[in-house]
Each structure stands twice: as C-alpha cells, then as structure tokens.
C-alpha positions in Angstrom: 44.7 132.8 182.4 47.2 130.6 183.6 48.6 131.9 187.3 52.2 131.2 187.4 54.1 129.0 190.1 57.3 130.4 192.2 58.8 128.2 193.9 60.0 129.0 197.1 63.7 127.2 197.9 63.8 128.4 201.2 63.8 124.7 202.7 66.4 123.8 200.6 68.8 125.5 202.0 67.8 124.7 204.9 68.2 121.1 204.0 71.9 122.5 203.0 72.6 124.8 206.0 71.8 121.5 208.3 75.4 119.4 207.2 77.5 122.6 206.5 78.2 121.7 202.9 76.8 122.8 199.5 74.5 119.3 199.5 72.1 119.1 198.0 72.9 122.3 195.6 70.8 124.9 195.4 71.4 126.5 192.8 71.4 123.0 190.9 68.1 122.8 192.3 66.7 126.3 191.0 67.4 125.6 188.5 66.3 122.2 188.0 62.8 123.7 189.1 63.1 125.7 186.3 63.6 123.3 183.4 60.5 120.8 185.5 58.4 123.6 184.6 58.3 126.1 187.9 58.3 129.8 186.2 59.9 131.3 189.3 61.6 131.1 192.0 61.4 132.6 195.7 63.8 133.0 198.7 63.5 134.4 201.7 66.1 135.6 203.0 65.7 136.0 207.4 68.6 138.0 209.2 70.7 135.3 210.7 70.8 133.9 207.6 69.3 130.2 209.0 68.5 129.2 205.5 68.5 131.4 202.5 72.3 133.2 202.9 72.9 136.2 201.5 75.2 135.5 199.0 72.8 132.6 197.7 70.7 135.9 196.4 73.7 137.2 193.6 73.9 134.1 192.9 70.4 132.7 192.5 69.9 136.3 190.2 73.0 135.5 187.7 71.6 131.6 187.4 67.4 132.1 187.8 67.0 132.4 184.2 62.2 132.7 185.2 61.7 135.4 187.6 63.2 135.6 191.1 61.6 137.6 193.5 63.1 137.9 196.8 60.7 138.3 199.9 61.6 139.4 203.5 61.0 142.9 205.7 62.5 145.9 205.0 65.0 146.9 207.1 68.2 148.7 205.1 70.5 145.5 205.1 67.0 144.1 203.1 66.8 146.7 200.7 70.5 147.2 200.2 70.3 144.0 198.7 68.0 143.8 196.5 68.9 147.5 194.8 71.7 145.7 193.7 70.3 142.1 193.1 67.1 144.1 191.2 65.3 140.6 190.7 62.0 140.9 188.8 60.0 141.3 192.2 60.5 142.2 195.6 57.6 141.2 197.9 57.4 143.2 201.5 56.5 141.3 204.7 56.0 142.6 207.9 57.7 139.7 209.8 60.1 140.1 212.8 63.8 139.9 212.8 63.2 136.4 214.8 59.8 135.4 213.6 59.9 131.6 212.5 57.5 132.3 209.3 55.3 135.2 208.2 52.0 134.8 210.0 50.2 138.3 208.8 49.5 140.4 206.3 51.4 144.3 206.6 48.9 147.1 208.5 49.4 149.6 205.4 47.3 152.0 207.5 49.6 152.0 210.3 52.6 151.9 208.2 51.3 153.8 204.8 54.1 156.4 204.5 57.3 153.9 205.3 55.7 151.4 203.0 55.2 154.2 200.6 59.2 155.5 200.8 60.4 152.5 200.7 58.4 150.6 197.2 59.5 154.4 195.4 63.0 153.4 196.1 62.9 149.9 194.8 60.6 151.3 191.7 63.6 153.9 191.5 65.1 149.9 190.8 62.2 148.5 188.2 62.0 146.1 190.8 58.1 145.5 191.0 56.3 145.7 194.4 53.8 143.1 196.0 52.7 143.2 199.6 51.8 140.9 202.0 48.7 141.3 203.2 45.3 140.1 204.6 41.9 140.4 202.8 40.5 143.6 204.0 39.0 146.4 202.2 40.2 149.1 204.2 44.3 147.8 203.9 44.0 146.7 200.1 43.4 150.5 199.9 46.3 152.0 201.7 48.3 149.4 199.8 47.4 150.8 196.5 48.4 154.5 198.3 51.7 153.3 199.0 52.0 152.5 194.8 53.0 149.1 195.0 51.9 146.8 191.9 51.0 144.2 193.5 49.3 142.0 196.3 50.4 138.6 198.1 47.4 137.1 200.5 48.7 136.5 203.4 46.8 132.6 202.7 47.4 131.1 205.8 43.7 131.7 207.1 42.6 130.0 204.2 44.0 127.5 205.1 43.0 127.0 208.1 39.5 126.4 207.4 39.6 125.2 204.2 38.8 120.9 205.7 36.0 122.9 207.4 34.1 124.9 205.2 35.5 126.2 202.0 33.2 128.2 201.0 33.0 130.2 204.2 37.2 129.7 204.0 37.3 131.2 200.0 35.0 133.9 200.9 36.9 137.2 202.2 39.4 136.1 199.8 37.2 135.8 196.4 35.5 139.2 197.4 39.0 141.4 198.1 40.2 139.9 194.7 37.3 141.4 193.1 37.9 144.2 195.0 41.7 144.1 193.7 40.6 144.0 190.2 38.8 147.3 190.6 41.3 148.9 191.7 44.2 147.7 189.9 46.3 146.1 192.0 48.3 143.1 190.6 47.5 139.7 193.2 49.7 137.0 194.3 49.3 134.6 196.9 51.0 132.7 199.5 51.3 130.2 202.2 50.2 127.2 203.5 49.0 126.6 200.3 49.1 122.8 199.0 47.9 120.1 197.0 45.1 119.6 198.2 43.5 123.6 198.9 45.5 124.9 195.8 42.4 124.0 193.0 39.8 125.8 195.1 41.5 129.3 195.7 42.8 129.5 192.1 38.7 128.9 190.6 37.7 131.5 193.0 40.5 134.2 193.2 39.4 136.0 189.3 43.1 137.4 188.4 45.0 135.7 190.3 48.4 136.0 188.9 51.2 134.2 190.9 51.5 131.9 193.9 54.9 131.3 195.7 54.6 127.8 197.4 57.8 126.0 199.2 57.2 124.1 202.2 53.9 122.0 201.0 56.0 121.6 197.8 59.2 120.6 199.2 57.2 118.5 201.7 55.1 116.7 198.7 58.6 116.2 196.9 59.4 113.2 199.2 56.8 111.5 198.2 56.3 112.7 194.4 59.9 113.3 193.8 60.8 117.1 192.8 59.6 117.1 189.2 56.5 115.1 189.5 55.4 117.3 192.5 56.0 120.7 190.2 54.3 118.7 187.6 50.5 118.4 189.8 50.9 122.1 191.3 51.3 123.4 187.8 48.2 121.4 186.9 45.9 122.7 189.4 47.0 126.2 188.3 46.0 125.9 184.4 
C-alpha cells in the first residue's frame, strides 16, 4: 500500500506574506502540487495568520481536488471555520497560540473529555479527525476513546535521533503503530520527515496512511524544483 503525501503549504504563504501581495500565488501553488502528484494539501492557520490566512482556507476548499487537511488548535474561531469549510480531514494539535511550530502531541488522558466533545462536533459535519500525538500506548488508548478516526505521530524525536541510531529512533514508533493497528486507529505522521529519514520510517510503520510534509519539502524544492521534489518524496512512499 502506498502512503499518501500531503504537502503543507504554510511556508509558501509565509513567503507570499513577506511582500504583502499575492506572489507566489498560494492557490495556484496548491493546484500545481496536485498536478505534480501530491495526494493532498495541508494548511495550519495560526491565530496571528502569519502564514496561512483564514481567507486562504475558504479559497483552497474551492480549488483543491485531492484532499484538504486543516491542522490547528481547536479554539472557537478555528472550529467555526473548519465546520464551514468541511475539509476531508481536520488534524487537531495542542499548540499554544504563540507556538512557532508543533512540538508535542496531545495529552489525551488530561484532555479526553475536551477532545471527545470537539470530535463529536466535527463528525456531525462528516469531517475525518486526526489527533497529533506521541507514540505512547496509554495516550493511544485514550485517543481511541475520544472517537478520533486517526492519529498523527509527532515525528520530531524520530528525526532528531535518526542520524545517531535509526533502530533506536524507530523502535517506539513501530511498536505504537502495531498497537494502533490492533485497536483500529488509522496512522498519519508528520514533523521533520525529509528525504533522508522518510523511507526508513515508512518501511517500519505498518499501514502508514499519510504523511504531511512542508518545511523540508519546500527547502528541497529550492534545489530540485517543486515538481521533481514531490516526485522524489512520492517514490520514497511507494
């Protein structure tokens, strides 16, 4: 089974915003990514809209032909937008409002009731839900109880440890993935996955459904071009 590649276009929006106009054109870039083989588009609007703007999300919904994945912390403004846009998937992350980037998963033990109520609301709009999470069995058990359809493994620690000891780096994730398969949680992954460490991760995670990659992919596109880069990532996921 091939794992799907969702391209996170936050960095393209950041580049656009730096000049205060519409260059590069975010919507056209998303459409081009799809034409080059991306299986989906991911965006993560922040409260300060420093890259993806809320207005972008509505326009992307009208133009994305593959799958639209919206990530974010579920405050009321975010949830209202998601329920109006109705993306294919909503990935809930526990970021504080001023967070630079996602750097940890949900404490599903502490926040089980909170997450259950939000997921029920999203399910009423037929939106698939994924929870950003660390590879821990107890957290996965509680994630299942929230009603979430999938989890997205926070892979920052894997990427950090990969260059030193890749067997050690993958061990916890592989075990957690096997447990997800046992209890019926779909598996996504994201954060610091790149051309060096992606294939090893994919090869050791049974039934990996989707990865979302932005920062590393855009960096690689500076050297290889976006069409070539998407092809390179896709080949690693076969």
